Each structure stands twice: as structure tokens, then as C-alpha cells.
C-alpha positions in Angstrom: 78.4 83.0 108.6 80.0 82.3 111.6 82.9 79.9 111.5 83.2 77.3 114.1 85.7 77.8 117.0 85.8 74.4 117.9 86.8 73.7 114.2 90.9 73.2 113.1 92.1 75.4 109.9 92.9 74.8 106.8 96.8 73.3 107.0 98.9 74.3 104.4 102.1 72.5 104.1 105.0 74.0 103.6 107.1 73.8 100.6 110.5 73.3 102.1 112.0 74.8 98.9 110.4 78.3 99.4 110.4 78.1 103.1 114.3 77.7 102.7 114.5 80.3 100.0 116.2 78.0 97.7 113.2 78.9 95.6 112.2 82.6 94.9 109.1 84.2 92.8 109.6 84.1 89.2 106.2 86.0 88.6 102.7 86.4 89.2 99.3 86.3 87.1 95.9 87.2 88.5 93.0 86.3 86.4 89.3 87.7 86.9 87.1 84.3 85.6 83.9 84.1 85.1 82.5 80.5 87.2 81.8 79.3 90.4 84.8 79.2 92.7 84.3 75.0 93.0 84.2 74.5 88.9 88.2 75.7 89.4 88.9 73.5 91.8 86.8 70.7 90.0 87.8 71.2 86.4 91.5 71.8 87.4 92.2 68.0 87.5 89.9 67.4 84.3 92.7 67.0 80.9 89.8 67.8 78.6 90.2 71.7 80.4 93.5 72.4 79.1 92.6 72.6 75.2 89.6 74.9 76.0 91.7 77.4 79.0 95.8 76.4 78.2 95.9 76.1 74.2 96.8 79.5 73.8 100.4 80.6 75.6 101.2 80.1 78.5 104.3 82.6 78.6 102.0 85.2 76.2 100.2 85.9 79.6 98.4 89.2 79.3 99.0 89.7 75.8 96.6 88.7 73.0 97.7 85.0 72.4 96.2 85.3 68.8 98.6 88.2 67.5 101.4 87.7 70.6 105.2 87.1 69.0 104.9 84.4 72.4 101.8 82.7 71.5 103.6 79.8 70.4 106.0 79.6 72.7 104.8 77.3 76.4 101.6 76.8 74.6 100.2 73.0 75.8 99.8 72.1 71.9 102.7 72.8 70.8 105.2 72.0 73.8 103.7 68.8 75.0 104.8 66.7 72.0 108.1 68.4 71.8 109.3 68.5 76.0 108.1 66.1 79.1 106.9 68.0 81.8 106.3 65.9 85.1 103.2 67.6 87.0 101.5 67.1 90.5 98.7 69.1 92.0 97.9 68.8 95.2 94.5 70.7 96.4 94.1 71.8 99.7 90.5 73.0 100.6 88.3 74.5 97.9 90.8 77.7 97.3 94.5 76.5 96.9 96.4 74.0 94.8 100.1 73.5 94.9 101.1 72.4 91.6 104.4 70.8 91.5 106.3 71.0 88.1 109.5 69.0 87.0 111.0 69.3 83.3 114.1 68.8 81.7 114.5 71.5 80.2 112.9 74.5 82.7 114.0 72.2 86.0 112.0 71.8 88.7 109.3 74.7 89.8 106.4 75.4 92.0 102.9 76.8 91.3 100.9 78.3 93.7 97.0 79.0 92.8 94.7 80.9 94.9 91.2 81.1 94.3 89.5 84.6 96.0 85.6 85.4 95.4 85.5 88.5 94.1 81.4 88.5 93.4 78.8 86.3 92.6 80.2 84.5 89.7 84.0 86.0 89.4 86.7 84.8 91.2 90.2 86.2 90.9 93.1 83.4 90.4 96.0 84.2 91.7 99.2 82.2 90.3 102.5 82.4 91.7 105.8 80.6 90.3 108.8 79.9 92.4 111.8 78.4 91.1 115.8 78.5 92.1 117.6 81.6 90.5 120.6 79.1 90.3 
């Protein structure tokens, strides 16, 4: 498919804390997800996806969430009742999301999510986490 030269490109909002280097990258994750790329953006704002997708620990990452010693740290099930977290997600185009998180415990965090098609029904989802070093 050839793009229309008259069409304006997507404009990604600048995150001033990252732009001025107040926030730096504190982690990166890459996941292969078996689905159509549209399903990721459509289900991101659906709260019912949290139990199915995020019940295991957010901190366990690439480790086995069943056997990891970190399995109960950072999971939505245990922490949402203990920690108050405000999060705003901004979907920008079909494959990019900026998530702005504010927590009394962890402070302010910016999460940048991209979805890159690898092959039909296989997507690479990349998360970059940025936070202040202070």
C-alpha cells in the first residue's frame, strides 16, 4: 500500500519530562501477542481485560508468574486494593499509546506502548517505562 503524499503524518505528543530528560528509561519489555493488532488497541481501555491479561505480576515480567518469587508484587489483584494509582491512557493512532501513571508509592511514571506487526496475527508489543531518577 502506498501512502498518500497529501496526507499528514501522525503527530506524537511530546512528553515534556522525557524531552527535557527529567525522566529517564527505567525498563523495557517486549512481548509477542497472538492476535490482530486492532484487538490490542480496542481492548486496552476495557477494564475486564485486566484479570485475563494482568493478573500475574507486573514485576515478574519475563519470569514464570506461577513460580516467580515476585509473583505477588505489582499484580493488579493484590496492589489495587492496597495502592491508589491514577492512570490515563492516550491512544494515538492504531499502534501507539502513552500511559501517564501517578502513584503515592511509586511517583509519576510514563509508559510508552507500541504495537508492531510481525506476521499475520502476531504482534510485538513494546513497553518503555520512564520515571524521574529523583
